[in-house]
KEKE-3310 file (N, C-alpha, C; in steps of 0.2 Angstrom, whole numbers, plus 5000, padded with zeros to 4 digits):
npx = (5198:5210:5215:5227:5233:5236:5227:5230:5226:5226:5229:5228:5234:5233:5245:5250:5265:5271:5266:5270:5283:5284:5279:5289:5301:5296:5294:5308:5313:5308:5314:5308:5302:5292:5279:5277:5277:5265:5256:5257:5254:5241:5235:5238:5239:5227:5213:5205:5191:5182:5167:5164:5154:5150:5160:5156:5146:5151:5160:5151:5146:5157:5159:5147:5150:5161:5156:5146:5156:5163:5152:5149:5163:5161:5150:5157:5167:5159:5152:5159:5155:5151:5139:5129:5121:5127:5139:5134:5128:5137:5145:5136:5136:5149:5150:5141:5148:5160:5155:5150:5162:5168:5159:5161:5175:5173:5165:5172:5183:5176:5175:5173:5184:5193)
npy = (4793:4783:4767:4754:4741:4731:4732:4742:4756:4774:4788:4806:4816:4831:4841:4853:4862:4862:4850:4841:4841:4836:4823:4817:4818:4809:4797:4796:4792:4780:4773:4773:4775:4790:4786:4773:4774:4783:4774:4763:4769:4774:4761:4753:4759:4765:4775:4783:4789:4800:4803:4820:4825:4819:4823:4837:4835:4830:4839:4849:4842:4842:4856:4859:4852:4859:4872:4869:4865:4878:4886:4878:4881:4896:4896:4889:4899:4910:4906:4898:4885:4869:4860:4844:4841:4849:4843:4830:4833:4837:4824:4816:4823:4822:4808:4805:4811:4804:4792:4796:4799:4786:4779:4788:4784:4771:4771:4778:4768:4760:4767:4772:4764:4765)
npz = (4309:4305:4298:4296:4286:4294:4304:4312:4322:4319:4328:4332:4344:4354:4362:4374:4375:4388:4394:4385:4386:4399:4396:4388:4397:4407:4399:4395:4407:4410:4400:4387:4370:4366:4360:4365:4379:4380:4376:4385:4396:4395:4393:4403:4416:4428:4432:4445:4451:4461:4470:4475:4481:4492:4501:4503:4512:4523:4527:4531:4542:4551:4552:4560:4572:4576:4578:4589:4599:4600:4605:4618:4623:4625:4634:4645:4648:4651:4663:4671:4673:4666:4657:4659:4648:4638:4635:4632:4621:4612:4612:4605:4592:4590:4588:4577:4568:4566:4563:4549:4544:4543:4534:4524:4520:4518:4507:4498:4494:4485:4474:4457:4446:4432)
capx = (5202:5214:5216:5231:5231:5237:5223:5231:5222:5231:5225:5231:5233:5237:5248:5254:5273:5274:5263:5273:5290:5283:5279:5296:5305:5294:5296:5316:5315:5306:5318:5303:5300:5285:5273:5276:5276:5258:5252:5258:5250:5233:5231:5240:5237:5220:5210:5200:5186:5179:5162:5165:5148:5150:5164:5153:5141:5156:5163:5145:5145:5163:5158:5142:5153:5165:5152:5145:5162:5163:5147:5151:5168:5158:5147:5162:5170:5155:5149:5164:5153:5150:5132:5130:5117:5131:5144:5131:5126:5144:5147:5132:5138:5155:5149:5138:5154:5164:5151:5150:5169:5170:5155:5164:5181:5171:5162:5179:5186:5172:5175:5173:5190:5193)
capy = (4787:4779:4760:4752:4734:4726:4733:4747:4762:4779:4794:4811:4818:4837:4842:4859:4862:4860:4843:4836:4841:4831:4816:4816:4816:4802:4791:4795:4789:4773:4770:4771:4781:4793:4783:4768:4777:4784:4768:4759:4773:4773:4755:4749:4762:4766:4782:4783:4794:4801:4808:4824:4828:4817:4827:4843:4832:4828:4846:4852:4839:4844:4863:4859:4850:4864:4877:4866:4865:4885:4888:4876:4885:4901:4896:4889:4905:4914:4903:4893:4879:4865:4857:4838:4842:4852:4837:4824:4835:4836:4818:4814:4826:4818:4800:4805:4814:4798:4787:4798:4798:4780:4779:4791:4781:4765:4772:4779:4762:4757:4772:4771:4763:4765)
capz = (4311:4299:4300:4290:4284:4300:4309:4318:4322:4321:4331:4334:4351:4354:4369:4375:4375:4394:4394:4381:4389:4405:4395:4386:4403:4410:4395:4396:4413:4408:4394:4382:4367:4369:4358:4369:4385:4380:4375:4391:4401:4393:4394:4409:4422:4430:4435:4451:4451:4468:4471:4479:4484:4499:4506:4506:4517:4529:4530:4535:4549:4554:4554:4565:4578:4578:4581:4596:4604:4601:4610:4624:4627:4627:4640:4651:4650:4655:4669:4673:4672:4660:4659:4656:4642:4632:4633:4629:4613:4609:4611:4600:4586:4587:4586:4570:4563:4566:4559:4542:4541:4542:4529:4517:4518:4515:4499:4493:4491:4481:4469:4451:4443:4425)
cpx = (5204:5217:5220:5229:5231:5232:5224:5227:5226:5226:5230:5229:5237:5239:5251:5260:5274:5271:5268:5281:5290:5283:5286:5301:5303:5296:5304:5317:5313:5309:5314:5303:5292:5279:5272:5274:5268:5254:5251:5253:5243:5230:5232:5239:5229:5219:5206:5196:5182:5173:5163:5160:5148:5155:5161:5149:5145:5158:5157:5144:5151:5161:5152:5145:5158:5161:5148:5150:5163:5159:5148:5157:5166:5155:5151:5165:5166:5153:5154:5161:5152:5144:5133:5126:5122:5136:5140:5129:5132:5145:5143:5134:5144:5154:5146:5144:5159:5161:5152:5156:5171:5165:5158:5170:5179:5169:5168:5182:5182:5170:5175:5181:5190:5200)
cpy = (4784:4772:4757:4744:4729:4728:4738:4753:4768:4786:4800:4815:4825:4839:4849:4858:4859:4853:4839:4835:4835:4824:4813:4813:4810:4797:4790:4791:4781:4769:4768:4777:4784:4790:4778:4769:4779:4779:4764:4763:4773:4766:4750:4752:4763:4773:4780:4789:4795:4805:4814:4827:4825:4820:4833:4841:4832:4835:4850:4849:4842:4851:4864:4857:4856:4870:4875:4867:4873:4888:4885:4880:4891:4901:4894:4895:4910:4913:4899:4886:4875:4860:4850:4838:4844:4846:4832:4826:4835:4829:4815:4816:4823:4811:4801:4806:4807:4793:4789:4798:4791:4778:4782:4786:4774:4765:4774:4773:4758:4763:4770:4770:4761:4762)
cpz = (4305:4302:4293:4290:4289:4305:4314:4317:4323:4323:4332:4340:4350:4361:4368:4376:4383:4396:4391:4383:4395:4402:4392:4391:4406:4405:4394:4401:4414:4403:4389:4378:4369:4366:4364:4376:4385:4380:4381:4396:4401:4394:4400:4416:4422:4433:4440:4451:4458:4468:4476:4483:4491:4503:4508:4512:4524:4531:4533:4541:4553:4557:4560:4572:4581:4580:4588:4600:4606:4606:4617:4628:4628:4633:4646:4652:4653:4662:4673:4675:4665:4661:4655:4650:4636:4630:4630:4621:4609:4607:4604:4593:4584:4585:4578:4565:4562:4561:4551:4540:4538:4535:4523:4514:4515:4508:4495:4491:4486:4475:4462:4448:4436:4423)
residu = (UNK:UNK:UNK:UNK:UNK:UNK:UNK:UNK:UNK:UNK:UNK:UNK:UNK:UNK:UNK:UNK:UNK:UNK:UNK:UNK:UNK:UNK:UNK:UNK:UNK:UNK:UNK:UNK:UNK:UNK:UNK:UNK:UNK:UNK:UNK:UNK:UNK:UNK:UNK:UNK:UNK:UNK:UNK:UNK:UNK:UNK:UNK:UNK:UNK:UNK:UNK:UNK:UNK:UNK:UNK:UNK:UNK:UNK:UNK:UNK:UNK:UNK:UNK:UNK:UNK:UNK:UNK:UNK:UNK:UNK:UNK:UNK:UNK:UNK:UNK:UNK:UNK:UNK:UNK:UNK:UNK:UNK:UNK:UNK:UNK:UNK:UNK:UNK:UNK:UNK:UNK:UNK:UNK:UNK:UNK:UNK:UNK:UNK:UNK:UNK:UNK:UNK:UNK:UNK:UNK:UNK:UNK:UNK:UNK:UNK:UNK:UNK:UNK:UNK)
# end
């Protein structure tokens, strides 16, 4: 790290050619030189990080409901009847899925923001 007399710190950052071209284009669109564009982007923008482990739980529940629907459809085709217990089971799974989706999106809004 290099610090000059005015307290400014100089850092070297390496970009590949493709990324650098994108940065130059974005800086030009903002009518900024690349240094100012990178500085403003780093200091004034924010990043949002999501915990994707929760999505796997949600996907599992969606798959479970899908399997139950397939089983019920198979039974209906085999017997031309649908049983109240099957519909109740499906409703319970659906309600649980809706609850998980609501919980997921409420947790999403409280994700880590930097």
